[in-house]
PASEBA-1860 file (N, C-alpha, C; in nm, 3 decimals):
! residues 282
1> MDLLVERQ> 2.648/1.605/-1.173/2.615/1.626/-1.313/2.587/1.773/-1.337 ~ 2.656/1.833/-1.435/2.640/1.976/-1.453/2.511/2.008/-1.527 ~ 2.481/2.138/-1.535/2.353/2.181/-1.590/2.336/2.140/-1.735 ~ 2.444/2.153/-1.816/2.433/2.118/-1.957/2.401/1.971/-1.975 ~ 2.469/1.886/-1.899/2.445/1.743/-1.911/2.302/1.709/-1.868 ~ 2.254/1.771/-1.760/2.117/1.747/-1.714/2.017/1.787/-1.822 ~ 2.039/1.900/-1.885/1.945/1.945/-1.987/1.951/1.854/-2.110 ~ 2.071/1.808/-2.144/2.082/1.714/-2.255/2.009/1.584/-2.223
9> ERVANLTR> 2.021/1.541/-2.097/1.950/1.420/-2.055/1.800/1.440/-2.060 ~ 1.754/1.560/-2.024/1.612/1.589/-2.030/1.560/1.580/-2.173 ~ 1.635/1.638/-2.267/1.595/1.631/-2.409/1.592/1.487/-2.455 ~ 1.692/1.410/-2.414/1.695/1.268/-2.452/1.576/1.194/-2.394 ~ 1.540/1.225/-2.269/1.425/1.161/-2.207/1.296/1.195/-2.280 ~ 1.281/1.322/-2.319/1.162/1.362/-2.393/1.154/1.288/-2.525 ~ 1.270/1.272/-2.591/1.272/1.199/-2.717/1.234/1.054/-2.697 ~ 1.290/0.993/-2.591/1.257/0.853/-2.562/1.109/0.838/-2.530
17> NSVRSMRA> 1.054/0.933/-2.455/0.912/0.926/-2.421/0.825/0.935/-2.544 ~ 0.864/1.021/-2.638/0.788/1.035/-2.761/0.792/0.907/-2.842 ~ 0.912/0.849/-2.853/0.926/0.723/-2.927/0.848/0.613/-2.858 ~ 0.856/0.610/-2.724/0.785/0.509/-2.646/0.635/0.518/-2.670 ~ 0.580/0.640/-2.669/0.437/0.657/-2.691/0.396/0.611/-2.830 ~ 0.480/0.642/-2.929/0.450/0.598/-3.065/0.452/0.446/-3.075 ~ 0.547/0.384/-3.006/0.553/0.238/-3.007/0.429/0.179/-2.940 ~ 0.388/0.241/-2.830/0.269/0.191/-2.759/0.144/0.204/-2.845
25> VGRLPNAS> 0.131/0.318/-2.913/0.015/0.337/-3.001/0.014/0.230/-3.110 ~ 0.131/0.197/-3.161/0.138/0.093/-3.264/0.098/-0.044/-3.213 ~ 0.106/-0.063/-3.082/0.070/-0.192/-3.024/-0.075/-0.197/-2.977 ~ -0.147/-0.087/-2.987/-0.284/-0.084/-2.937/-0.375/-0.191/-2.998 ~ -0.366/-0.220/-3.128/-0.456/-0.324/-3.183/-0.441/-0.459/-3.113 ~ -0.323/-0.487/-3.057/-0.300/-0.615/-2.990/-0.298/-0.603/-2.839 ~ -0.346/-0.489/-2.787/-0.334/-0.463/-2.644/-0.407/-0.565/-2.559 ~ -0.516/-0.620/-2.607/-0.594/-0.713/-2.526/-0.517/-0.840/-2.494
33> RRSLPDFV> -0.412/-0.869/-2.573/-0.333/-0.990/-2.549/-0.213/-0.962/-2.459 ~ -0.197/-0.838/-2.418/-0.083/-0.802/-2.335/-0.120/-0.800/-2.187 ~ -0.017/-0.803/-2.103/-0.039/-0.811/-1.959/-0.042/-0.674/-1.896 ~ -0.112/-0.664/-1.785/-0.098/-0.549/-1.698/0.016/-0.579/-1.600 ~ 0.075/-0.478/-1.537/0.190/-0.504/-1.449/0.153/-0.590/-1.330 ~ 0.242/-0.682/-1.298/0.225/-0.765/-1.180/0.266/-0.689/-1.054 ~ 0.358/-0.595/-1.070/0.398/-0.510/-0.958/0.442/-0.375/-1.011 ~ 0.441/-0.277/-0.920/0.472/-0.138/-0.957/0.560/-0.078/-0.848
41> VVGAQRSG> 0.670/-0.015/-0.888/0.752/0.065/-0.797/0.690/0.204/-0.795 ~ 0.637/0.247/-0.680/0.555/0.368/-0.673/0.631/0.491/-0.624 ~ 0.754/0.479/-0.583/0.829/0.595/-0.535/0.928/0.552/-0.429 ~ 0.983/0.651/-0.359/0.962/0.793/-0.377/1.065/0.849/-0.476 ~ 1.035/0.964/-0.534/1.126/1.028/-0.626/1.261/1.056/-0.559 ~ 1.370/1.041/-0.635/1.507/1.065/-0.589/1.544/0.973/-0.474 ~ 1.494/0.851/-0.479/1.518/0.756/-0.369/1.578/0.625/-0.416 ~ 1.624/0.618/-0.541/1.686/0.497/-0.591/1.596/0.412/-0.678
49> TTSLYRRL> 1.484/0.467/-0.725/1.391/0.386/-0.805/1.452/0.343/-0.938 ~ 1.536/0.428/-0.997/1.599/0.391/-1.124/1.695/0.274/-1.105 ~ 1.774/0.278/-0.999/1.865/0.166/-0.970/1.788/0.037/-0.946 ~ 1.680/0.045/-0.869/1.600/-0.074/-0.843/1.535/-0.125/-0.970 ~ 1.485/-0.035/-1.052/1.424/-0.073/-1.180/1.523/-0.152/-1.265 ~ 1.646/-0.104/-1.274/1.746/-0.172/-1.355/1.780/-0.309/-1.300 ~ 1.790/-0.320/-1.168/1.822/-0.450/-1.109/1.708/-0.549/-1.130 ~ 1.585/-0.503/-1.121/1.471/-0.592/-1.142/1.464/-0.640/-1.287
57> LEHPQVLR> 1.504/-0.555/-1.380/1.503/-0.596/-1.520/1.605/-0.706/-1.550 ~ 1.706/-0.720/-1.465/1.805/-0.825/-1.484/1.751/-0.963/-1.449 ~ 1.642/-0.967/-1.373/1.586/-1.097/-1.335/1.535/-1.170/-1.459 ~ 1.571/-1.294/-1.478/1.535/-1.365/-1.602/1.385/-1.386/-1.621 ~ 1.306/-1.374/-1.517/1.162/-1.394/-1.532/1.083/-1.264/-1.527 ~ 1.154/-1.151/-1.535/1.088/-1.021/-1.541/1.104/-0.964/-1.682 ~ 0.992/-0.934/-1.746/0.993/-0.884/-1.883/0.983/-0.733/-1.884 ~ 1.054/-0.671/-1.978/1.067/-0.526/-1.987/0.940/-0.461/-2.043
65> PIGKELQF> 0.895/-0.353/-1.981/0.786/-0.272/-2.039/0.845/-0.172/-2.138 ~ 0.760/-0.094/-2.202/0.808/0.017/-2.285/0.830/0.136/-2.194 ~ 0.949/0.149/-2.139/0.982/0.264/-2.057/0.962/0.240/-1.909 ~ 1.032/0.320/-1.829/1.028/0.307/-1.683/0.907/0.377/-1.625 ~ 0.895/0.507/-1.648/0.789/0.587/-1.586/0.672/0.604/-1.683 ~ 0.573/0.521/-1.671/0.457/0.530/-1.760/0.355/0.632/-1.711 ~ 0.352/0.659/-1.581/0.267/0.763/-1.522/0.119/0.748/-1.559 ~ 0.075/0.626/-1.577/-0.065/0.605/-1.611/-0.158/0.646/-1.497
73> LTLHFNRG> -0.121/0.612/-1.375/-0.208/0.639/-1.260/-0.211/0.786/-1.221 ~ -0.124/0.866/-1.282/-0.118/1.009/-1.249/-0.150/1.096/-1.369 ~ -0.064/1.095/-1.470/-0.075/1.188/-1.583/-0.163/1.139/-1.696 ~ -0.176/1.006/-1.712/-0.238/0.953/-1.833/-0.358/0.863/-1.806 ~ -0.419/0.877/-1.691/-0.529/0.786/-1.657/-0.646/0.799/-1.754 ~ -0.664/0.918/-1.810/-0.775/0.940/-1.903/-0.754/0.869/-2.036 ~ -0.636/0.816/-2.061/-0.611/0.745/-2.187/-0.668/0.603/-2.184 ~ -0.700/0.556/-2.066/-0.767/0.427/-2.056/-0.674/0.308/-2.039
81> LRWYRAHF> -0.733/0.199/-1.992/-0.656/0.079/-1.959/-0.594/0.014/-2.083 ~ -0.661/0.028/-2.196/-0.606/-0.031/-2.319/-0.474/0.035/-2.356 ~ -0.466/0.167/-2.339/-0.341/0.239/-2.365/-0.232/0.191/-2.271 ~ -0.266/0.174/-2.144/-0.168/0.130/-2.044/-0.120/-0.011/-2.076 ~ -0.211/-0.098/-2.106/-0.177/-0.237/-2.133/-0.081/-0.250/-2.252 ~ -0.095/-0.158/-2.349/-0.012/-0.164/-2.469/0.136/-0.141/-2.439 ~ 0.169/-0.092/-2.322/0.308/-0.067/-2.286/0.378/-0.192/-2.230 ~ 0.305/-0.301/-2.212/0.362/-0.419/-2.148/0.365/-0.537/-2.244
89> PATGRGQQ> 0.456/-0.630/-2.222/0.459/-0.751/-2.304/0.353/-0.850/-2.258 ~ 0.331/-0.950/-2.337/0.249/-1.064/-2.294/0.339/-1.155/-2.211 ~ 0.296/-1.190/-2.092/0.378/-1.273/-2.004/0.331/-1.417/-2.008 ~ 0.428/-1.508/-1.999/0.399/-1.650/-1.993/0.399/-1.700/-1.850 ~ 0.389/-1.828/-1.834/0.383/-1.889/-1.702/0.512/-1.859/-1.625 ~ 0.497/-1.808/-1.504/0.611/-1.778/-1.420/0.677/-1.645/-1.448 ~ 0.634/-1.576/-1.553/0.693/-1.446/-1.588/0.612/-1.332/-1.529 ~ 0.678/-1.218/-1.506/0.612/-1.099/-1.456/0.663/-0.977/-1.532
97> TFEASPYY> 0.585/-0.871/-1.528/0.627/-0.743/-1.584/0.587/-0.633/-1.486 ~ 0.646/-0.513/-1.505/0.623/-0.408/-1.405/0.658/-0.273/-1.465 ~ 0.635/-0.169/-1.389/0.681/-0.035/-1.423/0.723/0.035/-1.293 ~ 0.785/0.153/-1.307/0.830/0.229/-1.191/0.805/0.377/-1.217 ~ 0.706/0.433/-1.149/0.671/0.575/-1.162/0.672/0.637/-1.022 ~ 0.780/0.706/-0.984/0.793/0.752/-0.846/0.697/0.863/-0.804 ~ 0.622/0.918/-0.898/0.520/1.017/-0.862/0.397/0.951/-0.802 ~ 0.380/0.821/-0.822/0.261/0.751/-0.773/0.245/0.761/-0.621
105> LFHPLAAP> 0.354/0.753/-0.549/0.343/0.756/-0.403/0.282/0.887/-0.354 ~ 0.317/0.997/-0.417/0.276/1.130/-0.370/0.143/1.176/-0.427 ~ 0.108/1.135/-0.546/-0.015/1.181/-0.611/-0.137/1.126/-0.536 ~ -0.232/1.211/-0.498/-0.343/1.166/-0.412/-0.439/1.068/-0.479 ~ -0.440/1.063/-0.612/-0.535/0.975/-0.681/-0.473/0.844/-0.726 ~ -0.342/0.831/-0.717/-0.276/0.711/-0.771/-0.317/0.584/-0.697 ~ -0.323/0.589/-0.564/-0.355/0.468/-0.488/-0.496/0.418/-0.515 ~ -0.600/0.502/-0.507/-0.733/0.451/-0.539/-0.747/0.404/-0.684
113> RAAQVLPN> -0.676/0.468/-0.773/-0.678/0.423/-0.913/-0.612/0.286/-0.926 ~ -0.501/0.267/-0.855/-0.434/0.137/-0.857/-0.525/0.028/-0.804 ~ -0.596/0.058/-0.695/-0.690/-0.040/-0.640/-0.797/-0.077/-0.741 ~ -0.836/0.020/-0.821/-0.942/-0.002/-0.920/-0.896/-0.086/-1.038 ~ -0.778/-0.057/-1.093/-0.737/-0.121/-1.219/-0.632/-0.230/-1.200 ~ -0.565/-0.235/-1.083/-0.461/-0.336/-1.058/-0.488/-0.407/-0.925 ~ -0.603/-0.471/-0.911/-0.641/-0.528/-0.781/-0.552/-0.640/-0.732 ~ -0.478/-0.704/-0.823/-0.394/-0.817/-0.784/-0.245/-0.783/-0.785
121> ARFVALLR> -0.211/-0.658/-0.808/-0.070/-0.619/-0.817/-0.009/-0.599/-0.679 ~ 0.124/-0.593/-0.678/0.199/-0.561/-0.557/0.272/-0.429/-0.581 ~ 0.299/-0.358/-0.473/0.351/-0.223/-0.485/0.472/-0.206/-0.393 ~ 0.575/-0.140/-0.447/0.702/-0.124/-0.376/0.733/0.024/-0.361 ~ 0.764/0.067/-0.239/0.800/0.206/-0.213/0.940/0.211/-0.153 ~ 1.030/0.283/-0.219/1.162/0.312/-0.165/1.154/0.446/-0.093 ~ 1.197/0.450/0.032/1.188/0.571/0.113/1.327/0.614/0.155 ~ 1.366/0.731/0.110/1.499/0.785/0.141/1.490/0.885/0.255
129> DPVDRAYS> 1.601/0.903/0.326/1.609/1.009/0.426/1.544/1.135/0.370 ~ 1.437/1.186/0.433/1.361/1.295/0.372/1.439/1.425/0.356 ~ 1.541/1.448/0.439/1.622/1.568/0.424/1.707/1.557/0.298 ~ 1.776/1.445/0.282/1.856/1.425/0.161/1.769/1.419/0.037 ~ 1.652/1.357/0.049/1.562/1.347/-0.066/1.517/1.485/-0.111 ~ 1.483/1.572/-0.015/1.436/1.706/-0.047/1.542/1.785/-0.123 ~ 1.665/1.775/-0.076/1.771/1.852/-0.142/1.802/1.795/-0.280 ~ 1.801/1.664/-0.294/1.823/1.602/-0.425/1.713/1.642/-0.523
137> HYLHSRSL> 1.591/1.645/-0.475/1.477/1.689/-0.556/1.498/1.834/-0.601 ~ 1.541/1.919/-0.509/1.567/2.059/-0.542/1.674/2.071/-0.651 ~ 1.784/1.999/-0.636/1.891/2.003/-0.736/1.840/1.956/-0.872 ~ 1.755/1.856/-0.870/1.700/1.803/-0.995/1.612/1.908/-1.063 ~ 1.523/1.971/-0.988/1.436/2.074/-1.045/1.517/2.192/-1.095 ~ 1.621/2.228/-1.022/1.704/2.340/-1.065/1.781/2.306/-1.193 ~ 1.834/2.185/-1.202/1.912/2.145/-1.318/1.828/2.140/-1.445 ~ 1.699/2.112/-1.429/1.609/2.106/-1.543/1.554/2.244/-1.579
145> GFETLSFE> 1.590/2.344/-1.503/1.544/2.479/-1.533/1.410/2.514/-1.473 ~ 1.354/2.427/-1.389/1.225/2.454/-1.328/1.237/2.548/-1.208 ~ 1.350/2.540/-1.138/1.368/2.612/-1.013/1.472/2.722/-1.027 ~ 1.438/2.842/-0.979/1.531/2.955/-0.983/1.566/3.006/-0.844 ~ 1.495/2.961/-0.742/1.518/3.009/-0.606/1.631/2.930/-0.539 ~ 1.686/2.989/-0.433/1.778/2.913/-0.350/1.701/2.803/-0.278 ~ 1.773/2.706/-0.223/1.705/2.597/-0.154/1.620/2.648/-0.038 ~ 1.677/2.736/0.041/1.603/2.789/0.156/1.479/2.866/0.112
153> DAIAAEQD> 1.492/2.946/0.006/1.376/3.020/-0.044/1.273/2.926/-0.106 ~ 1.321/2.821/-0.170/1.230/2.726/-0.234/1.145/2.652/-0.132 ~ 1.207/2.611/-0.021/1.126/2.539/0.079/1.034/2.636/0.153 ~ 1.075/2.763/0.162/0.986/2.863/0.222/0.866/2.890/0.132 ~ 0.885/2.879/0.001/0.778/2.906/-0.095/0.693/2.783/-0.124 ~ 0.731/2.667/-0.072/0.664/2.542/-0.111/0.516/2.542/-0.081 ~ 0.475/2.583/0.037/0.335/2.575/0.072/0.249/2.660/-0.020 ~ 0.297/2.780/-0.053/0.222/2.865/-0.146/0.213/2.801/-0.283
161> RLSEAAHW> 0.319/2.740/-0.326/0.319/2.674/-0.458/0.221/2.556/-0.459 ~ 0.221/2.477/-0.353/0.129/2.363/-0.348/-0.016/2.409/-0.332 ~ -0.036/2.519/-0.264/-0.171/2.575/-0.255/-0.219/2.621/-0.393 ~ -0.127/2.679/-0.468/-0.162/2.720/-0.605/-0.191/2.598/-0.691 ~ -0.114/2.490/-0.670/-0.140/2.366/-0.744/-0.281/2.314/-0.715 ~ -0.319/2.320/-0.588/-0.454/2.276/-0.549/-0.560/2.366/-0.612 ~ -0.530/2.494/-0.621/-0.624/2.588/-0.683/-0.646/2.552/-0.830 ~ -0.537/2.525/-0.901/-0.549/2.489/-1.042/-0.611/2.349/-1.058
169> GLDTSSGL> -0.577/2.259/-0.968/-0.624/2.121/-0.977/-0.522/2.032/-1.047 ~ -0.515/1.907/-1.003/-0.418/1.815/-1.061/-0.462/1.756/-1.193 ~ -0.577/1.802/-1.242/-0.618/1.764/-1.377/-0.577/1.870/-1.479 ~ -0.497/1.966/-1.436/-0.448/2.070/-1.526/-0.296/2.064/-1.532 ~ -0.239/2.111/-1.642/-0.094/2.109/-1.657/-0.027/2.201/-1.555 ~ -0.091/2.315/-1.526/-0.032/2.408/-1.429/-0.029/2.347/-1.290 ~ -0.138/2.284/-1.250/-0.143/2.221/-1.119/-0.043/2.108/-1.106 ~ -0.034/2.024/-1.208/0.060/1.912/-1.205/0.204/1.961/-1.201
177> RLHRNFSY> 0.235/2.065/-1.277/0.372/2.117/-1.281/0.416/2.162/-1.142 ~ 0.331/2.237/-1.075/0.364/2.285/-0.941/0.374/2.170/-0.841 ~ 0.280/2.078/-0.848/0.273/1.966/-0.755/0.392/1.872/-0.769 ~ 0.435/1.847/-0.890/0.546/1.755/-0.915/0.682/1.816/-0.886 ~ 0.702/1.940/-0.931/0.837/1.996/-0.932/0.879/2.061/-0.802 ~ 0.783/2.109/-0.722/0.819/2.192/-0.607/0.777/2.134/-0.473 ~ 0.749/2.005/-0.469/0.704/1.940/-0.346/0.822/1.881/-0.268 ~ 0.920/1.963/-0.239/1.044/1.918/-0.180/1.025/1.854/-0.042
185> LGRGMYLH> 0.953/1.922/0.044/0.929/1.870/0.178/0.808/1.778/0.182 ~ 0.706/1.812/0.105/0.584/1.734/0.106/0.606/1.588/0.072 ~ 0.694/1.561/-0.022/0.716/1.423/-0.063/0.791/1.342/0.043 ~ 0.857/1.412/0.135/0.927/1.341/0.242/0.843/1.318/0.365 ~ 0.720/1.371/0.367/0.626/1.341/0.474/0.555/1.211/0.436 ~ 0.620/1.101/0.467/0.580/0.972/0.412/0.456/0.911/0.478 ~ 0.427/0.949/0.601/0.322/0.879/0.675/0.189/0.880/0.602 ~ 0.141/0.998/0.565/0.010/1.007/0.500/0.011/0.936/0.366
193> QLQRWLSA> 0.123/0.946/0.294/0.131/0.879/0.164/0.120/0.728/0.180 ~ 0.193/0.673/0.278/0.186/0.529/0.301/0.048/0.486/0.349 ~ -0.011/0.564/0.439/-0.144/0.530/0.488/-0.246/0.528/0.375 ~ -0.232/0.621/0.283/-0.323/0.626/0.169/-0.313/0.499/0.085 ~ -0.191/0.455/0.061/-0.173/0.332/-0.017/-0.218/0.209/0.062 ~ -0.183/0.202/0.187/-0.217/0.086/0.268/-0.368/0.070/0.285 ~ -0.439/0.182/0.287/-0.584/0.175/0.303/-0.655/0.150/0.171 ~ -0.588/0.177/0.057/-0.654/0.166/-0.072/-0.641/0.026/-0.133
201> VPSGSVKA> -0.524/-0.035/-0.119/-0.499/-0.162/-0.186/-0.506/-0.276/-0.085 ~ -0.518/-0.400/-0.133/-0.532/-0.513/-0.041/-0.419/-0.524/0.060 ~ -0.451/-0.574/0.176/-0.353/-0.593/0.283/-0.240/-0.683/0.236 ~ -0.119/-0.645/0.268/-0.003/-0.726/0.233/0.051/-0.702/0.095 ~ -0.006/-0.607/0.020/0.038/-0.585/-0.118/0.134/-0.467/-0.132 ~ 0.172/-0.403/-0.020/0.266/-0.291/-0.024/0.389/-0.326/0.057 ~ 0.506/-0.303/-0.002/0.633/-0.323/0.070/0.712/-0.193/0.066 ~ 0.751/-0.143/0.182/0.832/-0.023/0.191/0.974/-0.062/0.228
209> IKSEDFFQ> 1.069/-0.002/0.158/1.211/-0.032/0.176/1.285/0.098/0.203 ~ 1.372/0.097/0.301/1.456/0.214/0.325/1.565/0.219/0.218 ~ 1.574/0.330/0.147/1.670/0.341/0.037/1.812/0.316/0.083 ~ 1.846/0.366/0.201/1.981/0.347/0.252/2.014/0.199/0.270 ~ 1.916/0.119/0.309/1.937/-0.026/0.320/1.962/-0.087/0.183 ~ 1.887/-0.041/0.082/1.903/-0.095/-0.052/2.044/-0.069/-0.106 ~ 2.098/0.049/-0.082/2.230/0.082/-0.132/2.343/0.021/-0.048 ~ 2.319/0.003/0.081/2.424/-0.049/0.168/2.424/-0.201/0.176
217> QPQQVYAD> 2.307/-0.264/0.161/2.295/-0.409/0.168/2.211/-0.459/0.050 ~ 2.257/-0.435/-0.073/2.171/-0.462/-0.189/2.130/-0.607/-0.205 ~ 2.222/-0.702/-0.181/2.185/-0.842/-0.200/2.074/-0.884/-0.105 ~ 2.089/-0.846/0.021/1.990/-0.886/0.122/1.854/-0.824/0.093 ~ 1.853/-0.694/0.062/1.727/-0.625/0.035/1.662/-0.680/-0.093 ~ 1.744/-0.705/-0.194/1.693/-0.756/-0.321/1.632/-0.896/-0.302 ~ 1.700/-0.980/-0.227/1.648/-1.115/-0.204/1.515/-1.111/-0.131 ~ 1.504/-1.024/-0.033/1.380/-1.009/0.042/1.268/-0.956/-0.048
225> LLEFLRLP> 1.304/-0.864/-0.136/1.204/-0.809/-0.228/1.154/-0.915/-0.326 ~ 1.246/-0.998/-0.378/1.203/-1.103/-0.470/1.106/-1.199/-0.404 ~ 1.129/-1.228/-0.277/1.036/-1.314/-0.203/0.898/-1.249/-0.194 ~ 0.894/-1.119/-0.166/0.768/-1.046/-0.161/0.697/-1.049/-0.296 ~ 0.774/-1.038/-0.404/0.716/-1.036/-0.538/0.687/-1.176/-0.592 ~ 0.723/-1.276/-0.516/0.702/-1.416/-0.555/0.778/-1.449/-0.682 ~ 0.902/-1.402/-0.684/0.995/-1.433/-0.793/1.105/-1.523/-0.739 ~ 1.158/-1.613/-0.822/1.267/-1.701/-0.777/1.391/-1.622/-0.738
233> AFLPEQFN> 1.469/-1.678/-0.648/1.592/-1.613/-0.605/1.684/-1.591/-0.724 ~ 1.753/-1.477/-0.722/1.843/-1.439/-0.832/1.936/-1.330/-0.781 ~ 2.061/-1.333/-0.828/2.158/-1.231/-0.788/2.210/-1.159/-0.911 ~ 2.173/-1.031/-0.930/2.225/-0.956/-1.045/2.376/-0.942/-1.039 ~ 2.442/-0.952/-1.155/2.587/-0.938/-1.159/2.631/-0.800/-1.113 ~ 2.548/-0.700/-1.133/2.585/-0.563/-1.098/2.623/-0.550/-0.951 ~ 2.560/-0.629/-0.866/2.590/-0.621/-0.723/2.735/-0.660/-0.694 ~ 2.794/-0.739/-0.781/2.930/-0.783/-0.760/3.033/-0.696/-0.831
241> KSKSSSGV> 2.984/-0.596/-0.908/3.075/-0.513/-0.987/3.100/-0.377/-0.927 ~ 3.002/-0.324/-0.858/3.019/-0.188/-0.806/2.936/-0.171/-0.681 ~ 2.973/-0.073/-0.605/2.899/-0.040/-0.484/2.830/0.093/-0.505 ~ 2.698/0.093/-0.498/2.623/0.216/-0.522/2.615/0.298/-0.394 ~ 2.583/0.423/-0.412/2.565/0.513/-0.298/2.452/0.608/-0.326 ~ 2.366/0.629/-0.227/2.255/0.721/-0.244/2.287/0.860/-0.191 ~ 2.413/0.880/-0.149/2.449/1.009/-0.091/2.466/1.117/-0.196 ~ 2.457/1.242/-0.153/2.483/1.357/-0.239/2.571/1.454/-0.163
249> ADPMSQAT> 2.638/1.541/-0.238/2.715/1.647/-0.172/2.620/1.729/-0.085 ~ 2.672/1.779/0.026/2.584/1.844/0.122/2.626/1.989/0.146 ~ 2.587/2.080/0.056/2.620/2.220/0.077/2.522/2.293/0.167 ~ 2.423/2.219/0.216/2.329/2.282/0.309/2.402/2.330/0.434 ~ 2.360/2.443/0.484/2.414/2.487/0.612/2.367/2.390/0.721 ~ 2.444/2.380/0.825/2.405/2.293/0.936/2.275/2.338/0.998 ~ 2.252/2.470/0.997/2.128/2.523/1.053/2.007/2.475/0.973 ~ 2.019/2.479/0.839/1.909/2.432/0.753/1.886/2.284/0.771
257> RSRLRDRF> 1.995/2.207/0.774/1.981/2.062/0.792/1.916/2.030/0.925 ~ 1.958/2.096/1.030/1.901/2.071/1.162/1.754/2.110/1.167 ~ 1.722/2.221/1.102/1.582/2.265/1.101/1.494/2.165/1.027 ~ 1.543/2.113/0.915/1.464/2.015/0.840/1.456/1.882/0.915 ~ 1.565/1.845/0.981/1.562/1.721/1.058/1.453/1.730/1.166 ~ 1.445/1.844/1.232/1.341/1.863/1.333/1.202/1.860/1.271 ~ 1.191/1.917/1.152/1.061/1.924/1.086/1.010/1.785/1.048 ~ 1.100/1.699/1.007/1.061/1.564/0.965/1.055/1.464/1.080
265> AEDSEQVR> 1.104/1.501/1.197/1.127/1.403/1.304/1.001/1.327/1.343 ~ 0.891/1.395/1.367/0.770/1.328/1.414/0.714/1.237/1.306 ~ 0.710/1.285/1.182/0.658/1.202/1.073/0.745/1.078/1.054 ~ 0.876/1.095/1.059/0.966/0.981/1.041/0.950/0.879/1.152 ~ 0.931/0.924/1.274/0.910/0.831/1.384/0.778/0.755/1.368 ~ 0.675/0.823/1.323/0.548/0.755/1.299/0.558/0.654/1.185 ~ 0.639/0.686/1.084/0.664/0.590/0.976/0.736/0.468/1.031 ~ 0.836/0.492/1.114/0.909/0.381/1.175/0.815/0.288/1.251
273> QLLGWESA> 0.725/0.346/1.328/0.631/0.265/1.403/0.534/0.191/1.311 ~ 0.486/0.261/1.210/0.392/0.199/1.116/0.452/0.078/1.047 ~ 0.579/0.089/1.007/0.643/-0.017/0.928/0.717/-0.117/1.015 ~ 0.730/-0.088/1.144/0.800/-0.179/1.232/0.949/-0.178/1.214 ~ 1.004/-0.068/1.165/1.148/-0.057/1.148/1.216/-0.037/1.284 ~ 1.342/-0.081/1.293/1.416/-0.059/1.416/1.455/0.086/1.434 ~ 1.480/0.155/1.323/1.519/0.296/1.330/1.469/0.368/1.207 ~ 1.457/0.499/1.218/1.420/0.582/1.103/1.546/0.655/1.058
281> WA> 1.539/0.784/1.038/1.655/0.861/0.993/1.692/0.961/1.103 ~ 1.821/0.984/1.119/1.866/1.076/1.223/1.983/1.160/1.171
END
């Protein structure tokens, strides 16, 4: 997707977010009759969360919220639970609703906040090869005009940027901007993020899925996920129409790719052990 299209999409997203917020505000008087999410897709960014969100919406017993990324647990927690509830429909017997905000996995306060306000919810994390995820994140930030450095310079500058984010604090727009947009490598260090969620929410309420498995074996992964979410078996038609791919063009030099693979190796192996996977990424 070229730069112009990405920027047009960004403007469209901003417009949709504005309309979504206005719709939610209009529903505030009836918020007490609406449901909180039964489950939440928490990340990771650039790992297939949009594809998963769309497939879950096809399930006949899953009701649509107002928008995909509500970011209540990160950007809008001060607006209160009534504001959050207004974004969801009222669910009937056997029905569920959800949202998908991929910043939740990485934000340090999202997990304890989820434990506080969503004690009965279930949480889903899609985890993509951290090298591919980092580069996809970089391309995304660059296409939106946030990033001006080369990939190599951007990852070299990451620690200073995240230190500056910590200095400003994640309760400020400056801190959030740095933390969200320039955390290319940090977001792929999954171990600490998963441990934070696993220790915050009830045992058995977090499911981690390898993104590559979701794109290569969508029916099997989807069926397993529905069982975890306690939803009846269902097969979206989309699975029979096209084959998705999480790959991206790879203009990285082999030296950069090898260096990043080495950098992520220990964390990825610890994630594999934590989740009981047969293999991580290589």
